[in-house]
C-alpha positions in Angstrom: 0.0 0.0 0.0 2.8 2.4 0.9 4.6 1.6 -2.3 1.5 2.7 -4.3 1.4 6.0 -2.4 5.0 6.7 -3.2 4.6 6.4 -7.0 2.7 9.7 -7.7 4.9 11.6 -5.2 8.1 10.2 -6.8 6.8 11.2 -10.2 6.5 14.8 -9.0 10.0 14.6 -7.5 11.4 13.3 -10.8 9.7 16.0 -12.8 11.2 18.8 -10.7 14.7 17.2 -10.9 14.4 17.0 -14.7 13.2 20.6 -14.9 16.1 21.9 -12.7 18.7 19.8 -14.5 17.5 19.6 -18.0 15.9 23.1 -18.4 17.7 25.3 -15.9 21.1 23.5 -16.1 21.6 22.8 -12.4 24.1 20.2 -11.3 22.5 16.8 -11.1 23.4 16.2 -7.4 22.8 19.8 -6.1 19.4 19.9 -7.8 18.0 17.5 -5.2 18.0 20.1 -2.4 15.6 22.5 -4.1 13.7 19.4 -5.3 12.7 18.6 -1.7 11.3 22.1 -1.3 9.5 22.1 -4.6 8.1 18.6 -3.9 6.6 19.7 -0.6 5.2 22.9 -2.2 3.8 21.0 -5.1 2.0 18.4 -3.0 0.7 21.0 -0.6 -0.5 23.0 -3.6 -2.3 20.0 -5.0 -4.3 19.5 -1.8 -4.7 23.2 -1.2 -8.3 23.3 -2.6 -9.3 20.4 -0.3 -7.8 22.2 2.7 -9.8 25.3 1.8 -12.9 23.1 1.6 -12.3 21.9 5.1 -12.0 25.5 6.3 -15.2 26.4 4.6 -17.1 23.4 5.9 -16.0 24.2 9.5 -17.0 27.9 9.1 -20.4 27.0 7.6 -21.0 24.5 10.4 -20.5 27.3 12.9 -22.8 29.7 11.1 -25.6 27.0 10.9 -25.3 26.3 14.6 -27.8 28.9 16.0 -30.4 28.0 13.3 -30.0 24.2 13.9 -30.3 24.9 17.7 -33.6 26.7 17.1 -34.9 23.7 15.1 -33.7 21.4 17.9 -35.6 23.5 20.5 -38.7 23.4 18.4 -38.9 19.8 17.4 -36.3 18.1 19.6 -38.8 16.5 22.0 -41.6 15.8 19.5 -42.5 12.2 18.6 -45.0 13.2 15.9 -43.9 11.9 12.5 -45.1 15.1 10.8 -42.9 17.1 13.2 -40.0 14.9 12.4 -40.7 15.6 8.7 -40.8 19.3 9.4 -37.5 19.0 11.4 -35.8 17.1 8.6 -37.0 19.6 6.0 -35.8 22.5 8.2 -32.4 21.0 8.6 -32.0 20.4 4.9 -33.2 24.0 4.1 -30.6 25.4 6.6 -27.8 23.4 5.0 -29.0 24.4 1.5 -29.1 28.1 2.5 -25.6 27.9 3.8 -24.3 25.8 0.9 -23.2 23.1 3.4 -22.4 19.5 2.3 -22.0 17.2 5.3 -19.6 15.0 3.3 -17.4 17.8 2.1 -15.3 17.8 5.3 -14.5 14.1 5.0 -13.1 14.1 1.4 -10.2 16.5 2.1 -8.8 14.3 4.9 -9.2 11.2 2.7 -7.1 12.9 0.1 -4.5 14.7 2.2 -3.5 11.8 4.5 -2.4 9.5 1.6 -0.4 12.3 0.0 1.4 13.1 3.3 2.2 9.5 3.9 3.5 9.1 0.4 5.6 12.2 0.7 7.1 11.2 4.0 7.8 7.7 3.0 9.4 8.7 -0.3 11.9 11.0 1.5 12.7 8.4 4.1 13.3 5.6 1.6 15.4 7.8 -0.6 17.5 9.2 2.2 18.1 5.9 4.1 19.7 3.0 2.3 17.8 -0.2 3.0 14.8 1.6 4.4 12.7 0.6 1.4 13.8 -3.1 1.6 13.2 -4.8 -1.7 10.5 -2.3 -2.7 10.9 0.0 -5.7 11.0 3.6 -4.8 8.3 4.9 -7.1 9.4 5.8 -10.6 12.9 6.8 -9.6 15.9 5.0 -11.1 18.8 3.6 -9.1 21.1 6.2 -10.6 18.7 9.0 -9.4 18.5 7.6 -5.9 22.3 7.3 -5.7 22.7 10.9 -6.8 20.2 12.0 -4.2 22.1 10.2 -1.5 25.3 12.0 -2.6 23.6 15.4 -2.3 24.5 17.8 0.5 22.8 20.7 2.3 25.3 23.2 3.7 28.0 20.6 3.4 26.0 17.9 5.2 24.8 14.9 3.3 21.0 14.6 3.0 21.0 11.0 4.3 22.9 12.0 7.5 21.2 12.0 10.9 22.4 12.8 14.4 22.1 9.3 15.9 24.4 7.6 13.3 27.4 5.6 14.4 31.0 6.7 13.8 31.4 4.3 11.0 28.3 5.8 9.2 29.7 9.3 9.7 33.0 8.2 8.1 31.2 6.5 5.3 29.3 9.7 4.4 32.4 11.8 4.8 31.0 14.0 7.7 31.0 14.2 11.4 28.6 14.4 14.4 29.5 18.0 15.0 28.7 19.0 11.4 25.5 17.1 11.3 24.4 18.3 14.7 25.2 22.0 13.8 22.7 21.7 10.9 20.2 19.4 12.4 19.6 21.3 15.6 18.5 24.6 13.9 16.2 22.5 11.7 14.7 20.6 14.6 14.2 23.8 16.7 12.6 25.5 13.7 10.3 22.5 13.1 9.3 22.4 16.8 8.5 26.2 16.9 6.5 26.0 13.7 4.6 22.9 14.7 3.8 24.3 18.1 2.7 27.6 16.6 0.5 25.8 14.1 -1.2 23.9 16.9 -1.7 27.0 19.1 -3.1 29.0 16.1 -5.4 26.1 15.3 -6.6 26.0 18.9 -7.3 29.8 18.8 -9.3 29.3 15.6 -11.2 26.4 17.2 -11.9 28.4 20.3 -13.5 31.2 18.2 -16.1 28.7 17.0 -16.0 26.2 19.8 -19.3 24.3 20.4 -19.4 25.0 24.1 -22.5 22.9 24.8 -20.8 19.8 23.6 -18.8 17.9 26.2 -16.8 15.9 23.7 -15.8 19.0 21.8 -14.7 20.8 25.0 -12.6 17.8 26.1 -11.0 17.5 22.8 -10.1 21.2 22.8 -8.5 20.9 26.2 -6.8 17.7 25.3 -5.0 19.3 22.3 -3.4 21.8 24.6 -2.0 18.9 26.7 -0.7 17.3 23.5 1.3 20.3 22.3 4.3 19.8 24.8 4.3 16.1 24.0 4.5 16.8 20.3 7.4 19.2 20.8 9.3 16.7 23.0 8.6 13.9 20.5 10.0 15.9 17.6 13.1 16.8 19.6 13.6 13.2 20.6 12.9 11.9 17.1 15.3 14.4 15.5 18.1 13.8 18.0 17.8 10.0 18.6 15.7 8.6 15.8 16.2 7.8 12.2 15.4 11.3 10.8 17.9 12.3 8.1 18.5 15.9 7.0 16.2 15.4 4.1 13.3 14.7 6.4 14.2 17.6 8.7 14.0 19.9 5.6 10.5 18.4 4.9 9.4 19.1 8.5 10.5 22.7 8.2 9.1 23.5 4.8 5.8 21.6 5.4 5.2 23.3 8.8 6.0 26.7 7.3 3.5 26.1 4.5 0.9 25.0 7.1 1.5 28.2 9.2 1.1 30.4 6.1 -2.0 28.5 4.9 -3.7 28.6 8.2 -3.2 32.4 8.6 -4.3 33.2 5.1 -7.3 30.8 5.0 -8.5 32.0 8.4 -8.6 35.6 7.3 -10.2 34.6 4.0 -12.9 32.4 5.4 -13.9 35.0 8.1 -14.2 37.7 5.4 -16.1 35.5 3.0 -18.5 34.0 5.6 -18.8 36.7 8.3 -20.6 36.0 11.5 -23.6 38.1 12.4 -25.0 39.1 15.7 -27.1 36.0 16.0 -24.0 33.8 15.8 -22.0 35.9 18.3 -25.0 35.9 20.7 -25.4 32.2 20.4 -21.7 31.7 21.0 -21.8 34.0 24.1 -24.8 32.3 25.5 -23.4 28.8 25.1 -20.1 29.8 26.7 -21.9 31.6 29.5 -24.0 28.5 30.2 -21.0 26.3 30.3 -19.1 28.7 32.6 -22.1 29.0 34.9 -22.4 25.2 35.2 -18.7 24.8 35.7 -18.7 27.4 38.5 -21.6 25.5 40.1 -19.7 22.3 40.0 -16.6 23.9 41.5 -18.7 25.6 44.2 -20.3 22.3 45.1 -16.9 20.6 45.4 -15.5 23.5 47.5 -18.5 23.2 49.8 -18.0 19.5 50.1 -14.3 20.0 51.0 -15.2 22.5 53.7 -17.7 20.1 55.2 -15.1 17.4 55.3 -12.6 19.8 56.9 -15.2 20.8 59.5 -15.8 17.2 60.3 -12.2 16.7 61.0 -12.2 19.5 63.5 -15.5 18.3 65.0 -15.4 14.5 65.0 -18.9 14.2 66.4 -20.4 15.6 63.2 -18.4 13.3 60.9 -21.1 10.7 60.5 -23.8 13.3 59.8 -21.5 15.1 57.2 -20.6 11.8 55.6 -24.3 10.9 55.3 -25.2 14.4 53.9 -22.5 14.2 51.3 -23.4 10.7 50.3 -27.1 11.5 50.0 -26.3 14.5 47.9 -24.1 12.5 45.7 -26.8 9.8 45.3 -29.4 12.4 44.5 -27.2 13.8 41.7 -26.5 10.3 40.4 -30.1 9.5 40.4 -31.0 12.7 38.7 -28.4 11.9 35.9 -29.9 8.4 35.6 -33.4 9.8 35.4 -32.3 12.3 32.7 -30.5 9.5 30.8 -33.5 7.2 31.0 -35.8 10.1 29.8 -33.5 10.8 26.9 -33.3 7.1 26.1 -37.1 6.8 26.1 -37.4 9.9 23.9 -34.8 8.6 21.5 -36.7 5.3 21.3 -40.0 7.1 20.6 -38.4 9.3 18.0 -36.8 6.3 16.4 -40.2 4.7 16.1 -41.6 7.9 14.7 -38.8 8.0 12.1 -39.7 4.5 11.0 -43.3 5.6 10.6 -42.2 8.6 8.7 -40.0 6.5 6.4 -42.9 4.2 5.8 -45.2 7.1 4.9 -42.5 8.6 2.6 -42.0 5.3 0.9 -45.8 5.0 0.3 -45.9 8.6 -1.0 -43.0 7.9 -3.4 -44.7 4.7 -4.6 -48.0 6.5 -5.1 -46.2 9.3 -7.0 -44.5 6.8 -9.3 -47.8 5.0 -9.8 -49.5 8.3 -10.6 -46.8 9.2 -13.1 -46.9 5.8 -14.7 -50.7 6.0 -14.9 -50.6 9.5 -16.4 -48.1 8.3 -19.0 -50.5 5.4 -19.8 -53.5 7.6 -19.9 -55.2 6.2 -16.8 -56.4 8.3 -13.8 -55.7 7.2 -10.3 -58.4 7.7 -7.7 -58.0 7.2 -3.9 -60.2 4.7 -2.2 -61.7 4.9 1.2 -59.0 2.6 2.5 -56.3 5.0 1.4 -55.2 2.8 -1.5 -55.6 3.5 -5.1 -57.9 2.1 -7.8 -57.5 2.4 -11.5 -60.0 4.3 -13.6 -59.9 5.1 -17.3 -58.9 8.7 -17.9 -61.6 11.0 -19.4 -61.0 11.8 -23.0 
């Protein structure tokens, strides 16, 4: 599978090498360094429209949120099939008004991930002898791969990496000091750009965060915890792992492109799809509700801690305090169970109503097809008392 992903990326790499050598007259070996940059820029340029589609889908989803919330408040607890039909029609109309396609945000990821994997795998296989095993490295010839491995960047071979052995340094004609002096700035730059990209992405997410969704809030907080881990992982990988100079160049160029793309697309999408007061008010209300509930939880926990502390100072009240806290906890737990059971019952009833609605829609479509077929045959269709149809000759 990975070999198949490498083929289109290697074709781009070979094209740029041919252009630089055959058209611009660059040295065959030295041309591989700008080829890495051009390769990354080309692949990112190819998937640029899909990245823009992701930005648009996310923005449109945010703009639809207050309208979808109004539909949910109106029909969310109804079990009437006709209300479910109205709810479905309202949702479709909102999506149509905003030009939103629910599958549009899935396609970009399906296209970008294979391209990134192919790009990373190609540079790794080209830079590290034996990394590809018996696989063919795309459309590149053995002579081209050999010349790539002879290329240098600031005097350091592209296949060199910090954790090589002394024998490997001697074989490549370099030293640990030379490799480290180039690898460290590249690693630090990659870490700074990656961390910056994640922080900017978090700020963009926060501006449209779905505050009334527990899963979304937890994912948002989790990413902040991941940022230091990613930085440490990049540092450890660059200093102790098999990450040659060619891949470090890829890290830097790719993250620099991502930073630029995020900044430009963020400005563009906000200007193209501006938020109105209804969206800002909905966002403020949702955040205020979350903060109020969060303060209530913290206040309850502080009150419980104060009661436990008072029980330590007055041991004769320990049993009563323990009973009060236990009863309060059981009440909250029971309230959550009741709420969960109520939601489960409502979902079950709405599911049955949806089945009934689907049955009605199926009958309506069948009746429409029968009417169209009868009209084409010159036969009128009349409804019977039982709600079925009977066939009558059409009047001439």
